[in-house]
Structure formats: C-alpha cells, structure tokens
C-alpha positions, 0 to 999 in steps of 0.5 A, a space after each residue: 752891527 759890524 762883525 769884529 775883525 778878530 772874531 773868525 770861525 777859527 777863534 770860535 771853534 778854538 774856544 769851543 774845543 778848549 771848553 769841551 776838551 778840558 772836560 774830556 781830559 778831566 773825565 779821562 783823568 777821573 776814570 784813569 784812577 778806575 782803570 788803574 785800580 782795575 788793571 792792577 787788580 787783574 794783574 794781581 788776580 783780584 777783582 778791583 772796584 765792583 760795588 760803588 755804582 750811582 744809586 746813592 743809596 736811593 731805592 728808586 735808583 737801585 738799578 744803578 747799584 754796582 755798575 762794575 764799580 764805575 762810581 768809584 772815582 766819584 766816591 774818591 772825589 767826595 772822600 777827598 772833599 770831606 777830608 780835613 784840609 790840614 796845614 802844618 805850622 812850620 810850612 811856607 803857607 803861600 808856597 804850600 798852597 801854590 804848589 798843587 796849582 802850579 803842578 796841575 795847571 801846566 798839565 791841563 793846558 798842554 793839550 791846547 795845540 793838539 789837533 784832535 779832529 783835523 780840519 773842519 770845513 765850516 760854511 758862512 753863518 750868522 749869529 742871530 742875536 748880534 747879527 754878526 756874520 762869520 766867514 766860513 772856511 777850513 778850521 783846525 780842531 785845536 784849542 790854539 792853532 799856532 805855528 809853534 805848537 810843538 815848541 809850546 808843548 815842550 815848554 809847558 811840559 817843562 813847567 811841571 817840575 816847579 810844582 813838585 819842587 815847591 811842594 817839597 820845599 814849602 812843606 818844611 819836611 826832610 822827606 818831602 824835600 828829598 822827594 822834591 830834589 829827586 823829582 827835579 834831578 830826574 825831570 831835568 835829566 830826562 828832558 834831554 832825551 825827550 827833546 832829542 827824540 823830538 828833534 828826530 821827528 822834527 828833522 824828518 817831518 820838517 815842521 813844528 806844526 802839529 797838524 803838519 806832523 800828522 799829515 806827514 805820517 799819513 803820506 809816509 807811514 807812522 813814525 813809530 815804525 820808521 823810528 822805533 828807537 826814538 819812539 822808545 826813548 820818548 816813551 821812557 822820557 814821558 814816563 820819567 817826566 810824569 813820575 810814573 813807575 818805574 821812575 816814581 822815586 820822588 814818592 817812594 813810600 819805603 824811603 820817603 814816607 810819601 815823598 813831596 806830598 807827605 804833608 798834604 791832605 784833602 783836595 790839595 793832596 788830590 791835586 797832585 794825583 790829578 796832575 799826575 794823570 793829567 800829565 799822563 794824558 797830555 804826554 800820551 796825546 803828544 806821543 800819539 801825535 808824534 809817532 802814531 799818526 794822531 787822528 789818522 787811521 789807515 783804513 783806506 784799504 777798507 773804505 778807499 781814499 778820502 775815508 772818514 779818518 783821512 785828513 781830506 775828509 773835512 765833514 763834521 762826521 769826519 771830525 767826530 770820527 777822528 776825535 774818537 780815534 785820537 782819544 782811543 789811542 790816548 786811552 790805550 797808551 795810558 793803559 800801557 803805562 799802567 801795565 808797566 807800573 804793575 809789571 816792573 819794579 821801582 828802580 833805585 834813584 841812582 839807577 834812574 840817574 845812571 840810566 839817563 846819563 849813561 844810556 838814554 842820553 847817549 842813545 838819543 844823541 846817536 839817534 839824532 846823528 843817525 837821523 841827520 845823516 839819513 835826512 842829508 842823504 834823503 833816505 827818510 822813507 819807511 824802509 831805510 829809516 827802519 833798517 838804520 834803526 835796527 842797525 843802531 839797536 843791534 850796535 847798542 846791544 852788541 857794544 853793551 857787554 864791552 862797556 866797563 861795569 860799575 856795581 855799587 851793590 857788590 857783596 862785601 866778603 864776610 868770613 864764614 858767610 855763605 858767599 865767603 865760607 871757611 876754607 874746607 867748609 861746604 855751605 849748603 842752604 837746602 832744607 834738610 827735613 825730608 818733608 820740605 824736599 817733597 813736591 807733594 808732601 801729603 800725597 807723596 811724589 810717587 805716581 799713582 798706580 
C-alpha cells in the first residue's frame, strides 16, 4: 500500500506532541493549584496542604499517606465533581453553559505552536501493520509547525475575553455583569502594550517563526537582557490578560461577590479557574519563548559547542533535555506570578485602567520607536540595546515627577477633624495611657542591671 502524501514525519510528531503536551499542560495546571496554596502559605508563615496523600483510606496504601499534601489537587477535583451543578432560573442557559468552554478552549490550544524541544532528526522508518514507509528528516517538536506561529498565539490569546464576557452577561446578575465589563475593558487595554512589546521582539529578530526567535537568542543572547523594558511591559500585560493579581478586579470579592463566575458551581465553576491557570501556563511559555531563549540553556562554557541544550543537537536525548529546560522556565515563571499575587495588593479598577492608558501604553510606544531606530541604525547587539533601554528607563523615572498629577482620593476637608482642626487646636492621635506607650509593658523598658 502506498504511503499517503500528507503523512510525513512532521505530521506524526506534531500529533504526538499535541497529545502529550495537552496532558503535560493539564498536569501543570493541576499542580499550579498546589503551588499556589504552598507559596501563599510560606509567605503567610503557614504550612499549607500537608495531609492529603494517595492512600485513599486503604490500609495497604498507608505508605502514601501525607506525601507533602500532593493529593490535594485530586481532592479538589473530586469535590468539584461531586458538587451540585446548579443553574439559576433567569440565566441564558445556552450561553451560561457555553461560557466556561469558551474560556478554557483558547487557553488549551495556544501552546500548539511552541517548539518545546527544538528540532529532532528522525531516520526513515516503516509502520509494520500498514506497510507504510515514512521518510525521515528534521522535524520541529511542536503541535503545529507553521510560519505564522507568533500571530497564531496572539490571535488565540485575544479569544479568552469572550468566555469572561459571556459568563458575566449570561448569568443575569449585576455583579457578574460588572465583572465581565471590567475584564473586557482590562483585556482590551492591556492587549495594546502586549502587542507593542511583541512588535519590539519581531523588529529585532526579523521573523514570526517561534523557532527562529529562539535561534536568534542563541546567537545574540536572551532578549530579556537586551530589552528589559519590553520584557517588563509584556509580563505586566500577561498578568492583566490572565486576570491575575494585582489585576484581578473582575472577581474582586469585596465589591463583586465573586465576579463573572458568581452564579457558577461544580465543574463549570472549576473550568474558570482551570482556564486561569492554563492561561498562565501558555503566557509563561510565550514569555520564555520571546525573552528567555525558549529551550536554550547557555551551557556551552560547561559542555562546549553542540551541547545537549543547543539547537544543533538534534538527538532524542537533546529533545528531552530541551523540553525539560523549557518546562522548568515555565514553572519558575508561574511561581513568580504567584509570588506577585501574594505580595502586592489588588489595584482599584480605575488605577488599573489609568496605569494602562497613561503609563504602560505610552512607554510601550516609546519602546517601539526606540527599537525601530536601533534596528535602522543596525545597533541590535546586546550592549547597545541594553544601554538604550537603561536610558529610556532613566528618562521615564526622571520625567514622572514632572507630569501633572490627578488624585481622585484627595481628602475632603472636614472642619474639626484631625486633617482640618479648629484654629488654635492641636490634634494628637497618640495614646495617653502610659501602659500603651511602653514597648515592653510587662518587663518595662529599662535595661536589666
């Protein structure tokens, strides 16, 4: 039987990568919940999950009890499956059901064009059952080896807003609706600096092929060091796009009960959170691709040229090593996002929007102009780019105090208050009880003899 013309080594590898990495992404998403709990516990001086193991209450699995709480994500999943899937009466049932799928699908297909392991050289082989002979050659370890990979990722990332908007609208709840509006406005605002910072990378590398961007960084150094301003803007934008703190106003509990997913329960509720972590994973993979060299690890000073992490190594061992490097970078970036969440307070919605339109977008435009000038002058090496970015950052810091200020939370003078006392009156807010003024009220402040 003749081998079908469409069946090539690249097609088979792409199918295998899609099947494998869907499960890898789902595994990362699952244990991101565990990492979130553990990191928040360490920051708050707690222990976090440390009881749920994999013993399932069975005596012969007693040795799997505890396991540092690694069974917690499984327990959470079982809990969501067993919860009642409740649908309120007044919702738009079709859109109410469609919204969780609409938000989780773009998050799970964005990784398709990422070259996780670089290039693998396959020799010619035969499929015994069908007697098909597949020609060998170099194949890219990606779900879809397309020439417009970066454009695809940008297009897919912009679809996530539809799930949030549909969930807020279909719930027929004013709090959900406000959360959906907030998320829509925020995502539209921060897609502009995200695209502009991406444009800086494309101007320097001159390609929209993901593997081409990685190979450029292998030769010229990681773009994180050459363009730190663009990298910072891109990271801020992916935080806002994923609705992560301090940009999680769409689900602010103090104001909106639960935000756009207030009316959801059971697995439909869980899908919104799975989509958030899937967006984080895909966004971190995108960031690592653009600014951290993707699968590249500068180990030539240890192993010499052609080492296992270099693009020139096209063996299976090299592919597995580069996949491990890429996934390690992704997990570390996810942990960094979690540290930011549990370190910085949530910004108000007006602050989020003012930051986008009055700070991040103008800086992104300035970065694009600066990068264009450097590309025109052929000054795209590491040192000229880094020096130009430092000068731009210094200019921004220097001009900020000179810009007009608008404070919507200015204190209103209230006659007789501590901020507007009666003429001749001195307001003191210190305690007057001597015990309250002591640093050591029991032992006393005097040093021991």
